[in-house]
C-alpha positions as CSV (number, residue, x, y, z in Angstrom):
1,P,-21.4,0.6,12.4
2,T,-20.4,3.1,10.0
3,E,-22.9,4.4,7.5
4,A,-22.0,2.1,4.5
5,V,-22.5,-1.1,6.8
6,T,-25.7,0.3,8.1
7,R,-26.9,1.0,4.6
8,E,-25.8,-2.4,3.1
9,A,-27.3,-4.3,5.8
10,I,-30.8,-2.4,5.7
11,E,-30.8,-3.0,1.6
12,M,-30.4,-6.7,2.9
13,L,-33.1,-6.6,5.4
14,D,-35.5,-4.3,3.5
15,K,-37.4,-7.2,2.2
16,D,-40.7,-5.0,1.0
17,G,-38.1,-2.9,-0.8
18,S,-39.9,0.1,1.2
19,G,-36.7,2.0,2.2
20,S,-37.7,1.8,6.0
21,L,-37.6,-0.5,8.5
22,D,-40.5,-1.9,10.6
23,F,-40.1,-2.8,14.2
24,Q,-39.0,-6.6,13.2
25,E,-36.8,-5.6,10.4
26,F,-35.3,-3.0,13.0
27,E,-34.4,-6.2,15.1
28,Q,-33.1,-8.2,12.9
29,L,-30.6,-5.0,11.8
30,R,-29.7,-4.8,15.6
31,E,-28.9,-8.7,15.7
32,H,-27.2,-8.8,12.0
33,L,-24.7,-6.0,13.1
34,R,-23.9,-7.9,16.1
35,K,-23.2,-10.9,14.8
36,T,-20.9,-9.2,11.8
37,R,-19.3,-7.0,14.3
38,G,-20.7,-4.3,11.8
39,F,-18.2,-5.3,9.0
40,L,-19.0,-4.8,5.3
41,K,-19.6,-8.2,3.4
42,E,-16.5,-7.9,1.4
43,E,-14.3,-6.9,4.4
44,A,-16.1,-10.3,6.1
45,D,-15.2,-12.2,3.3
46,E,-11.9,-11.2,3.6
47,L,-11.4,-12.1,6.9
48,H,-12.6,-15.4,6.7
49,M,-10.4,-16.1,3.8
50,I,-7.3,-15.0,5.7
51,F,-8.5,-17.3,9.1
52,R,-8.8,-20.2,6.6
53,R,-5.4,-19.9,5.4
54,V,-4.1,-18.9,8.7
55,A,-5.6,-21.5,10.7
56,C,-4.7,-24.3,8.3
57,G,-8.0,-25.9,8.5
58,T,-8.5,-25.5,12.4
59,D,-10.8,-23.7,14.2
60,E,-7.9,-21.5,15.7
61,M,-4.8,-19.5,14.4
62,P,-1.8,-18.6,15.7
63,L,-1.7,-15.1,17.7
64,E,1.3,-14.1,16.5
65,E,-0.1,-13.7,13.1
66,L,-2.0,-11.1,14.2
67,H,0.7,-8.0,13.1
68,R,1.1,-9.6,9.6
69,I,-2.8,-9.6,9.4
70,K,-2.8,-5.8,10.4
71,S,-0.2,-4.8,7.9
72,Y,-2.0,-7.3,5.1
73,L,-5.3,-5.4,6.0
74,G,-4.0,-2.0,6.1
75,Y,-4.7,-0.8,9.3
76,S,-2.2,1.8,10.9
77,I,-2.4,1.2,14.7
78,S,1.0,0.9,16.5
79,A,2.3,-2.5,17.2
80,E,2.2,-1.8,20.7
81,E,-1.7,-0.8,20.8
82,L,-2.2,-4.0,18.9
83,D,-0.7,-6.2,21.5
84,R,-2.7,-4.5,24.0
85,I,-5.9,-5.3,22.4
86,A,-4.9,-8.7,21.7
87,A,-4.0,-9.4,25.4
88,K,-7.6,-8.1,25.9
89,I,-9.1,-10.4,23.7
90,D,-6.9,-13.6,24.4
91,K,-7.8,-13.9,28.0
92,D,-6.8,-17.5,28.4
93,K,-3.3,-16.7,27.2
94,S,-3.9,-19.6,25.1
95,G,-1.9,-17.8,22.4
96,T,-4.7,-18.7,19.5
97,L,-7.8,-16.9,18.5
98,K,-11.1,-18.1,17.0
99,Y,-12.5,-16.6,13.9
100,D,-15.1,-14.4,15.9
101,E,-12.3,-13.3,18.3
102,L,-10.5,-12.4,15.0
103,L,-13.2,-10.3,14.3
104,S,-13.5,-8.6,17.9
105,V,-9.2,-7.9,17.5
106,I,-10.1,-6.5,13.9
107,R,-13.0,-3.9,15.4
108,M,-11.2,-3.0,18.5
109,I,-8.6,-2.1,15.9
110,Q,-11.2,0.3,14.1
111,D,-12.4,1.4,17.1
112,S,-9.1,2.9,18.5
113,E,-8.1,4.0,15.1
114,F,-11.4,6.0,15.1
115,C,-10.6,7.6,18.5
116,S,-7.4,8.6,17.2
117,L,-8.8,9.8,14.3
118,A,-11.4,12.1,16.3
119,R,-8.7,13.5,18.5
120,I,-6.4,14.5,15.4
121,V,-9.8,16.4,13.5
122,E,-10.1,18.4,17.1
123,R,-6.4,19.6,16.7
124,Y,-7.4,20.8,13.1
125,A,-10.7,22.4,14.4
126,S,-11.0,26.1,14.5
127,P,-11.0,27.9,17.7
128,E,-14.6,28.9,17.0
129,R,-15.2,25.5,16.2
130,K,-13.7,23.7,19.2
131,A,-15.4,26.5,21.9
132,A,-18.7,25.2,20.2
133,N,-18.0,21.9,20.8
134,I,-17.2,22.5,24.5
135,M,-20.6,24.4,25.2
136,K,-22.4,21.6,23.1
137,H,-20.9,18.8,25.3
138,R,-21.6,21.0,28.4
139,C,-25.2,20.9,27.6
140,F,-25.3,17.2,26.7
141,K,-24.1,16.4,30.1
142,K,-26.4,18.6,31.5
143,G,-29.3,16.7,30.2
144,A,-30.3,19.3,27.4
145,D,-32.8,18.5,24.8
146,M,-30.6,16.5,22.0
147,E,-31.9,19.4,19.9
148,A,-29.8,21.7,21.3
149,T,-26.4,19.8,21.5
150,V,-26.7,17.8,17.8
151,S,-28.0,19.4,14.9
152,L,-30.3,16.6,13.1
153,N,-32.1,16.7,9.8
154,S,-35.1,14.1,9.0
155,N,-33.1,12.9,6.4
156,M,-30.1,11.9,8.5
157,S,-29.5,7.9,8.3
158,L,-29.2,5.7,11.6
159,G,-25.2,5.1,10.8
160,E,-24.7,9.0,10.2
161,Y,-27.0,9.4,13.5
162,L,-25.0,7.2,15.8
163,Q,-21.7,8.1,14.2
164,R,-22.5,12.1,14.7
165,T,-23.4,11.5,18.4
166,S,-20.8,9.2,19.3
167,N,-19.2,10.1,22.3
168,G,-20.3,13.8,21.9
169,M,-18.2,14.5,18.8
170,S,-19.6,16.2,15.5
171,T,-16.6,18.1,14.6
172,P,-16.2,18.3,10.8
173,L,-13.2,18.3,9.3
174,A,-12.3,20.9,6.3
175,I,-11.4,19.0,3.2
176,Q,-8.4,21.3,2.9
177,H,-6.7,19.5,6.1
178,L,-7.6,15.6,5.0
179,E,-4.3,15.0,3.4
180,G,-2.5,16.2,7.0
181,V,-5.0,14.5,9.1
182,L,-4.5,11.1,6.9
183,A,-0.9,11.1,7.5
184,D,-1.1,12.2,11.1
185,V,-3.3,8.9,11.6
186,G,-0.3,6.7,9.7
187,Y,-2.1,6.9,6.0
188,F,0.2,8.6,3.3
189,A,-2.5,9.3,0.5
190,S,-1.5,10.7,-2.3
191,R,-3.8,13.9,-3.4
192,E,-5.0,12.4,-6.6
193,V,-6.5,9.1,-4.4
194,I,-7.7,11.8,-2.2
195,K,-9.6,13.6,-4.5
196,E,-10.8,10.2,-6.4
197,I,-12.5,8.8,-3.3
198,L,-14.3,12.1,-2.5
199,D,-15.5,12.3,-6.2
200,T,-16.6,8.6,-5.9
201,K,-18.1,8.6,-2.3
202,F,-19.3,12.0,-1.5
203,G,-19.5,13.7,-5.1
204,S,-23.3,14.1,-4.6
205,R,-22.4,16.6,-1.4
206,Q,-22.3,20.3,-1.4
207,S,-20.1,20.6,1.3
208,D,-16.0,21.4,2.1
209,S,-15.9,19.6,4.9
210,L,-16.4,15.7,6.2
211,A,-18.0,14.7,9.3
212,I,-16.5,12.3,11.9
213,G,-18.5,9.6,10.5
214,E,-17.9,10.2,6.8
215,L,-14.1,10.4,7.8
216,R,-14.5,6.7,8.5
217,D,-16.5,5.9,5.4
218,F,-13.5,7.3,3.7
219,L,-10.7,5.3,5.2
220,S,-12.7,2.4,4.2
221,A,-13.0,3.0,0.8
222,Y,-8.9,4.1,1.1
223,R,-8.4,0.7,2.4
224,Q,-10.6,-1.3,-0.2
225,A,-8.6,0.5,-2.8
226,E,-5.5,-0.3,-1.1
227,G,-4.4,3.7,-1.4
228,F,-4.4,3.4,-5.1
229,T,-6.4,5.4,-7.9
230,Q,-8.3,3.6,-10.3
231,K,-5.6,4.5,-12.8
232,E,-2.6,3.3,-11.0
233,I,-4.7,-0.1,-10.2
234,T,-5.0,-0.5,-14.0
235,D,-1.3,0.1,-14.3
236,L,-0.3,-2.2,-11.7
237,E,-2.3,-5.1,-13.3
238,E,-1.1,-4.3,-16.8
239,S,2.3,-5.1,-15.5
240,F,1.3,-8.2,-13.8
241,M,-0.6,-9.2,-16.6
242,R,2.8,-8.3,-18.7
243,E,4.8,-10.5,-16.7
244,Q,2.7,-13.2,-16.7
245,A,2.6,-13.2,-20.8
246,V,6.4,-13.0,-20.9
247,S,7.6,-15.6,-18.0
248,V,9.7,-18.3,-19.2
249,A,9.6,-20.2,-16.2
250,G,6.5,-21.8,-17.5
251,D,3.8,-20.4,-15.0
252,N,0.7,-19.8,-16.1
253,D,-1.6,-20.1,-12.9
254,D,-2.0,-16.1,-12.6
255,T,0.4,-15.7,-9.8
256,L,3.6,-14.2,-9.6
257,D,6.8,-16.1,-8.0
258,A,9.8,-14.3,-6.5
259,L,12.0,-13.9,-9.9
260,E,8.7,-12.7,-11.4
261,L,7.9,-10.1,-8.9
262,G,11.5,-8.9,-9.0
263,R,11.3,-7.5,-12.6
264,V,7.9,-6.2,-12.0
265,L,9.3,-4.1,-9.3
266,R,12.2,-2.9,-11.6
267,W,9.6,-1.8,-13.9
268,F,8.5,0.6,-11.1
269,G,11.8,1.5,-10.5
270,I,12.3,-0.4,-7.3
271,S,15.8,-2.2,-7.2
272,K,15.9,-5.6,-4.7
273,S,17.9,-8.5,-4.3
274,L,15.9,-11.8,-4.8
275,Q,16.3,-12.5,-0.8
276,Q,14.6,-9.1,-0.4
277,V,11.6,-9.7,-2.8
278,R,10.8,-13.3,-1.1
279,R,10.9,-11.5,2.4
280,L,8.3,-9.0,1.1
281,I,6.3,-11.9,-0.3
282,E,6.2,-13.6,3.0
283,E,4.6,-10.5,4.2
284,V,1.2,-11.2,2.5
285,D,1.7,-14.7,1.4
286,F,-0.7,-16.6,3.6
287,D,-1.1,-19.9,2.6
288,G,2.8,-20.4,2.1
289,S,2.7,-20.9,-2.0
290,Q,5.2,-18.4,-2.6
291,Q,3.2,-17.2,-5.5
292,L,1.5,-13.7,-5.3
293,E,-2.2,-13.5,-6.8
294,F,-3.1,-10.0,-8.2
295,R,-5.1,-8.9,-5.0
296,E,-1.8,-9.9,-2.9
297,F,0.1,-8.0,-5.1
298,L,-1.5,-5.0,-4.8
299,K,-1.5,-5.5,-1.1
300,L,2.5,-5.9,-1.3
301,M,2.9,-2.6,-3.2
302,R,0.8,-0.7,-0.9
303,Q,2.4,-1.7,2.1
304,F,5.9,-1.0,0.4
305,L,4.8,2.6,-0.9
306,Q,3.2,3.3,2.5
307,E,6.4,2.2,4.3
308,E,8.4,4.4,1.9
309,A,6.2,7.4,2.4
310,R,6.6,6.9,6.3
311,Q,10.3,7.0,5.6
312,R,10.1,10.1,3.5
313,R,8.3,11.9,5.9
314,E,10.8,10.9,8.8
315,I,13.6,11.3,6.9
316,F,12.3,15.1,5.6
317,N,11.9,16.1,9.4
318,S,15.1,14.8,10.0
319,Y,16.9,17.2,7.4
320,T,14.7,20.2,7.7
321,D,15.9,23.5,9.5
322,S,14.5,23.7,13.3
323,D,13.7,27.4,12.7
324,S,12.1,27.8,9.1
325,G,11.1,23.7,8.6
326,L,12.4,24.0,5.3
327,M,14.9,21.6,3.9
328,P,17.9,23.2,2.1
329,Y,18.8,21.7,-1.2
330,I,22.4,20.6,-0.6
331,Y,20.4,17.9,1.5
332,L,18.6,16.4,-1.5
333,S,21.0,13.6,-2.6
334,S,21.3,12.4,0.5
335,S,17.6,12.1,1.6
336,L,17.2,10.3,-1.7
337,A,20.3,7.7,-0.4
338,D,18.3,7.2,3.0
339,I,15.0,6.5,1.1
340,T,16.2,4.5,-1.7
341,G,19.1,2.8,0.2
342,A,21.1,3.5,-2.8
343,D,23.7,6.8,-3.8
344,P,21.4,8.6,-6.8
345,D,22.2,9.3,-10.1
346,R,23.5,12.9,-9.8
347,T,22.9,13.7,-13.6
348,T,18.9,12.8,-12.8
349,V,18.7,14.2,-9.5
350,Q,19.8,18.0,-11.1
351,T,17.4,17.2,-14.2
352,V,14.5,16.9,-11.8
353,M,15.5,19.6,-9.5
354,N,15.3,21.8,-12.8
355,A,12.1,20.6,-13.8
356,T,10.3,20.8,-10.1
357,L,11.9,23.6,-7.7
358,H,11.4,26.7,-9.1
359,S,11.2,28.8,-6.0
360,K,14.0,31.5,-5.4
361,R,14.9,30.4,-2.0
362,P,17.4,27.8,-1.6
363,A,15.1,25.2,0.3
364,L,11.9,23.5,0.0
365,D,8.9,23.0,1.8
366,R,7.2,19.3,2.5
367,N,5.1,19.4,-0.3
368,E,7.7,20.3,-2.5
369,F,9.9,17.4,-1.3
370,E,6.9,15.2,-2.0
371,Y,6.5,16.7,-5.6
372,F,10.3,16.3,-6.0
373,F,10.5,12.8,-4.9
374,K,7.6,12.0,-7.1
375,Q,9.0,13.4,-10.3
376,Y,12.3,11.7,-9.5
377,R,10.7,8.1,-9.2
378,T,8.9,8.9,-12.6
379,T,12.3,10.0,-14.2
380,L,14.0,6.8,-12.6
381,M,11.0,4.5,-13.6
382,E,11.5,5.4,-17.1
383,T,15.2,5.1,-17.0
384,T,15.2,1.4,-15.9
385,R,12.7,0.9,-18.5
386,N,15.0,1.7,-20.9
387,N,18.1,-0.3,-19.4
388,A,15.9,-3.6,-19.0
389,G,15.2,-3.0,-15.6
390,F,18.9,-1.6,-14.4
391,V,19.3,1.9,-12.7
392,T,22.0,3.8,-13.8
393,A,24.6,2.8,-11.3
394,E,23.7,-0.8,-11.8
395,V,24.2,-0.5,-15.8
396,A,27.4,1.0,-15.0
397,R,28.3,-1.7,-12.7
398,L,27.1,-4.4,-15.1
399,R,29.3,-2.9,-17.6
400,A,32.3,-3.2,-15.6
401,I,31.6,-6.7,-15.0
402,F,30.6,-8.0,-18.6
403,D,34.0,-6.2,-19.7
404,S,35.9,-8.8,-17.2
405,Y,34.6,-11.3,-19.1
406,D,34.6,-10.1,-22.5
407,E,38.1,-12.1,-23.3
408,S,38.3,-11.1,-27.0
409,G,37.7,-7.4,-26.0
410,K,35.0,-7.1,-28.9
411,G,32.2,-6.8,-26.5
412,L,31.0,-10.5,-26.8
413,L,30.8,-13.3,-24.6
414,T,30.7,-17.2,-25.3
415,P,28.0,-19.2,-23.6
416,G,30.5,-20.5,-21.4
417,N,31.9,-17.1,-20.0
418,L,28.0,-16.0,-19.7
419,R,27.4,-18.9,-17.0
420,K,30.2,-18.3,-15.6
421,L,29.1,-14.4,-15.0
422,I,25.7,-15.2,-13.8
423,E,26.8,-17.9,-11.4
424,V,29.7,-15.6,-9.5
425,H,27.6,-12.4,-9.6
426,M,24.2,-13.5,-9.8
427,P,24.0,-17.3,-8.1
428,E,20.5,-16.4,-6.6
429,A,19.3,-16.6,-10.1
430,V,20.4,-20.4,-10.6
431,M,19.6,-21.7,-7.5
432,S,15.6,-22.8,-7.6
433,K,14.6,-25.0,-10.1
434,E,12.5,-22.4,-11.6
435,G,15.9,-19.9,-12.0
436,K,17.5,-23.0,-13.6
437,D,14.6,-23.8,-16.0
438,E,14.8,-20.0,-16.8
439,M,18.6,-19.6,-17.3
440,K,18.5,-22.6,-19.6
441,S,15.9,-21.0,-21.6
442,I,18.0,-17.8,-22.0
443,L,21.0,-19.5,-22.6
444,A,19.2,-21.8,-25.7
445,D,17.9,-18.5,-27.1
446,L,21.0,-16.5,-27.4
447,P,22.7,-16.7,-30.9
448,P,25.8,-18.0,-31.4
449,P,29.0,-16.0,-31.3
450,P,30.3,-15.0,-34.8
451,E,33.2,-17.3,-34.8
452,S,30.9,-20.1,-34.3
453,R,28.3,-18.9,-37.1
454,Q,31.4,-18.5,-39.5
455,N,32.8,-22.2,-38.5
456,S,29.3,-23.6,-39.2
457,R,29.3,-21.6,-42.4
458,A,32.6,-23.2,-43.3
459,R,31.6,-26.7,-42.8
460,S,28.2,-25.9,-44.8
461,T,30.6,-24.9,-47.8
462,S,33.2,-27.7,-47.8
463,K,30.0,-30.5,-47.2
464,S,28.4,-29.0,-50.4
């Protein structure tokens, strides 16, 4: 169990509030950790909710849903490793899992990730630390006194003791390497969220490193925050609620449908077709409602941004010079096109380059590339917000389409021509009942063309 899990269990079982456990309470602690598989109450509640939705009222869930559940919960292990774990649990090859078997799968996912984490931390250890760990391990194997192999103090908790002595591993990780270790495991955390979690979870510590158990607690906190800072979560929630407030489809049930989600994504500079948005919803919509609650929306955004970060890492590597490890500036536009799936606006690229890249060398390292992309996304987001959710290239394309339906050449469309434009170029917008209702509302709110207003005034004058 992690230190956080152990602490939560002790607080629950320490009935007299003494801050310590007698033997009976200790036995209750062991039984509690066995039944809960070492999960926090919040984690267990979430797993139970997922199981109920996926099992559809039965006591078993399809094994094939594990990959979606793994992504929903935010774990980074490979599909191959998950299949291996699933095969180990589904011994009778029934293709289904009971709730306690789901708990076992998730526990094995965490243990697998923990082992990978420990191996990666060892790679970042200094030569002196590696040598010391080898000597400690040898002493431990020879049966030396525990005091000689693990440095303990009287204030160490049970959870921390178990973590620090697990498999003889006690290598601390220098915080300066934390971002790199997380990326190697498969978590692409921003420096802002790393700092916030460190300050919140470990702010009282006077240390520039994390023990392996503390690193595991860090990952748990990172997943609980869905990889976002509190400010980012607030921004996402405000966007979610803003769309709910202005929705013309009539939804007032604290959820987003595909059309509404598409508009929110565009607010953040992410352009997706309606079909692509629906596929995104399917990844986190376990009850099949095609509607997203805010928590599901957070998970969707985390999945999308984490996948984009993984692609950025791979794309940067594909454009780097093998000798210097740097990416020449000439590949910036190509890399952006690979990441976003659309040709970037050259003016925007040049503007961001001038504002962010000040090195005299004609290439950038990974950190400079990440900073450049962050500023590019921010600039793109501001542009799309000013253009009603459309990027520059889309505005130019829509202008050409608009002009082709502007029969008078006066920059005006009749309601009939507007309807034709939408049916031809945006058919997905009128395929669903919600889309049709929304389109009716939009057309009803449009002012009549000048000719109609003039004719109306003429008829009014003649009558008078």
